[in-house]
Structures are given as C-alpha cells and as structure tokens.
N, C-alpha and C positions, 0 to 999 in steps of 0.2 A: 504494500499500500504506500509506503514512504516513497518508493521509486515512482509510482504513479503520480503522487502529489508533486514531487519535484519536477517531473516532466510537465505536469499541468502548469506549474509556476512558470516554467520556461516559455510555454505557449502564451501565457497571459502577460508576461512582462513586456512584450513588444507594444502593448497598448500605452506605455508610458515612457518618458524620456529620462535617461540617466538618473533614475530614482535611487534613493538610499535603500539598499537592499540588505537583507540579513547577510552577515559576513559569509555564510555558507554558499552564497550565490554570487559573490563578488567576481569570481573568475569568468562569469558569463556576460559581463558588461559589453564587450565588443560585439558579440553576436546579438545581444539584446538591442543595442543601438542600431545595427543594420536592419533588423526586422522592424523595429519601431519606425524608422525612417520610411520604409516601404508602406507600412500601415498608415502613416500620416499622409503620404501621397495618395493612397487609395481613398482615404476619407475626403481629401480635398477634391479629388476627381468626382466623387459622388455628389458632393455639394455643387461643384461647377456645373455638372450635367443637369442637375435637378433644380437649381436655383435660377438659371438662365437670366443673368443680369445684363443690363445695358452696359456700354463702355463706361459711362459716367458712374453708374452705381458700382461697377466692378472695382474701380480704382479705390474708392472710399471703403467699400466693404472689405476687401482683402487686407488692407492695412489694419483695420479694426479686428478682423478675424484672426490675424497673426498675433495681435496683442492678447486677444481672448484665449487663444490656444496656449500661449506662453503661460498665462496665469493658470489655466486649467491643468497644464502639465505639472506645475508645482504642487497643486492640490493632489493630483493623481499619483505623484511620487510617494505620498503618504500611504496610498492604497497599496502600492507595490510593497512597501515596508510591511504592511499588515499581512499581505498574502505570503511574503517570503518568511516572515516570523512564524506564521501558522505552519507553513511547509516545513520549516526547520524544527518545529516543536510538536508536530502533529502526533507522533507516537507517545510523547510524554507531556501532553498539554496540561498544565496546572490550572486550577480554578481561577487563580489570580490572572494568569496570562489570558485565559479565555475571556474573562470580563474586560480586560484591557483591550483586547483585539476588537471586541464588540464596540466598546466606547470609541476606539480610534476609527473604526469603520463608519459609525454613525456621524462622527465629526467630518469625515470626508464627504459623506452625502450632504450634510448641512452646508459645508463650505462650497460644494459645487452648486447647490441651489442658490446661495447668496451670489455667487459669481454670475450665474445665469440671469438673475434679477438685475444685477448691476449692469451687465452688458445689454440687457433688453432695452434700457433707456438709450444706450449709445447706438445700437443697431437701428432704433426708431428714427434717429437723426439722419441716417444715411440711406435708409430703404423705405419703401412704401409699406404701410401696415400689413398688407397681404403677403408681401415678400418676406417680412420679418416673421410672420406666422409660419410661412412655408419653411424658412430656415430652421425655426425651432422644431417643426415637425421632422425635418430631415435629421437634425441633431438627436431628437428623441428616438427615431428609428435606428440610427447608428448606435446609439447608446444601448438600446434594447438588444441589438445583435451582440454587442460587446458583453452585456450582462449575461446573455445566454451562454456565451463561450466560457465566462467565468463560472457560471453555475454548473456547467457540465464538467469543468475541470477540477473543481474544488470539492472534495468529499465532505460530508457532514461530520461534525465533531463526533468522535466515538465510533465511526464506521471503520 
C-alpha cells in the first residue's frame, strides 16, 4: 500500500509548482517540475480554447491570469506538503498528524476560495460578466478533474 501511495503522490505532485514536499520526496523535484510545466500548458490550452477572447480582452486577461496562477501555486504548495506528509506517514499515521493534515487541508481550501473571490473582482474589470462566469466554470471543471485524480490516488486513512 505504501508503494501505491507514493506512486499516487508522484502522479499528483505535477499539479503544483516546486512545493515544499516531505523530505522523502525531495529527490523527485526535477521530474515533478517537468510534468507540472506540461500540466500548466494543458490547462492554459483548455482555457484558451474555451474562453475565446478578443485580442483586447486576451492581453489584459492573460496578465491577470498569470498573477492569479502564481498566487494559486503558492497556496497549492501547501497541499503538496499535506499529500506528501500523508504519503510519508501513511502506515504509521498518528492521531495528532491526522488532525493536523485535516486542518492544513481545510486551510488550503479556504485560502483557494479567498483567492478566487479576490480575483473575481479583478477579472470583472477586464472581461464581460458572461466571460468571467465562463472562466470560473472552466476553472471549476478543471479543478473537478484534478480533484478526481487526487481522490483516486489517495487511499482513505486506515485502508
């Protein structure tokens, strides 16, 4: 089971950029960065294809999107830490660490929601309301796919 969880952690880590990982996974950083870059390009491609911005909208949007993604990356770095801490301690997970990981995971979710709300105001300044709504729908769908990948790869505590 530990090997499965470690393999799952490797698959999930590309979703985030040079995160602080549990020291047991530090040797994977170069491979992680390569796969993460590819995942970011794919995400950008999906947004480009489905948002269909005008030239004027595109310039302002992508500058703002890059800032949004940079902040999101810093928050998601904490999720990588949670996942790799769980993977490293899965077989001998203490009650204290279990609670700490849940708390940390909820903080990540809260921080991501705050970020989305913060950038909603900014995106509204550069895009029409329906385009903003469409962008948030695309983000939601991409996040759901990412969440499914994580859910499949991370076993329940005690399994």
